[in-house]
N, C-alpha and C positions, 0 to 999 in steps of 0.2 A: 142452138139457143145463141142468140146474138146479142151483143153489147150495147146498153142502150147508150144515146149520144151523150148525157150526162156523165156516164162511168168512163168514157175513155181516158186512161191515162195520158197519152199523146195529148189529147185536148187540154187535159188539166196542165201538164207541162208547158204547152202553147201559151194558156192563160197567164201563167205566172211567168214564163219570159215576157209577155207584153206587159204585164202591170210593172214587172222590173224596169223594163226600157222606158215605160212612161214617167217612173219614178228617178229614174237618173235622168231624163231629158228635162223632167221640172227641176231637179237639183241643179242641173247645170245653167238652166235660165236664171234660176234665181241667185245663183253664185254670179254669173254674169251680170246679171242687174244690180247687185248689192257692191261688186266691184267697179262698176261704171260710176253708181253713185259716189262711192268713197273717194275715185278718182277726180271727180267733176266738184266735189265740194270743199277740196284743199289742194294744197299744192305740196307734193311730198319734199322732204329735205333731200339734200345730196347724199350720195351713199345709201347704203343697206336701210330700209325702213323698218322699223321695229311696231308690230301692232301696239296700240295705245294700251289695251285691255288683253287679258289672255283669252277673253270670251269669243272674241272674232276668230282665234286661232283656234281653241277648242270647238268652236262648233262646225267648223270646216273640217277637223280632224274626226268628230264623231260621226260626219256625214262619210266621209270617206271609209271609216271602219264600219258602218251601217252597210255601205256598199259591198266592199270586201265578204261581209258576214252573209248577205244576201248570194252573193256567188258562190261562196264555199257550200252554202245549205242546198245550192242545186246539184252540187256534185255528189256521186254515190259514195257511201261510206268508204268503201276501200280506197277508191281515189283520194279521199280526205285524208286518211291515214298515210298515204304516199308522198301526198303534198307535205304533210307535217313532216314525215321523215327526211324527204329532201330539203325541206327549210332547215330542220336541225342539222343536217350534214354541212350544209352552206355555212351556217352560223359556226360551227365547228371549225371548218376550213378558215373562216375569217379570223377566229380567234387564233388558229394555230399561226397565221402568216403577220398578226400583230404581235404575237410571242416571238417570232422567228425576227421580225424587225426591230423588235425592242432589244433583243440578245445582240444583234449587230450594232445596234448602237450604243450598246454598253461597253461591247470591246473597244470601240473607238475607230477610227480610219484605220485602212491596212495600211503599212508600211511604217508603223511607229517603231520607235528603238527597240522595244522589247520583242518585236515579231522576228527580228534576225540579228546575225552577228554584225558588228562594227569593227572596220578596223582601221588603225591610224596609218595613213599614206605619207612617209617622209618626203619634205620636199626639199630638194636639193639646191 
């Protein structure tokens, strides 16, 4: 008994990857086009430019989240769990580093008078 071509799971995966690639290319083209139009329509102020409204930033963020969700859904479930555990461990590491750094800042610079004994030296 042979599989029919339409039941081939590898072909289904190839089709999904091709659709994702097309959507990513379309998103990149649309983003580049909107950025080009935005640059040509106005002169940006000096320094860091802040979007005039949150809708522009949220649209780009939604597109990025959609891309990550699509990529995540293509992974097997056990790999998804491993990736989630890895990200969780990375966030715990970052939190530990921040806590360590804050405790160093609270102690103050090394070499303060409370850190060692000070002796008077007589001047003759």
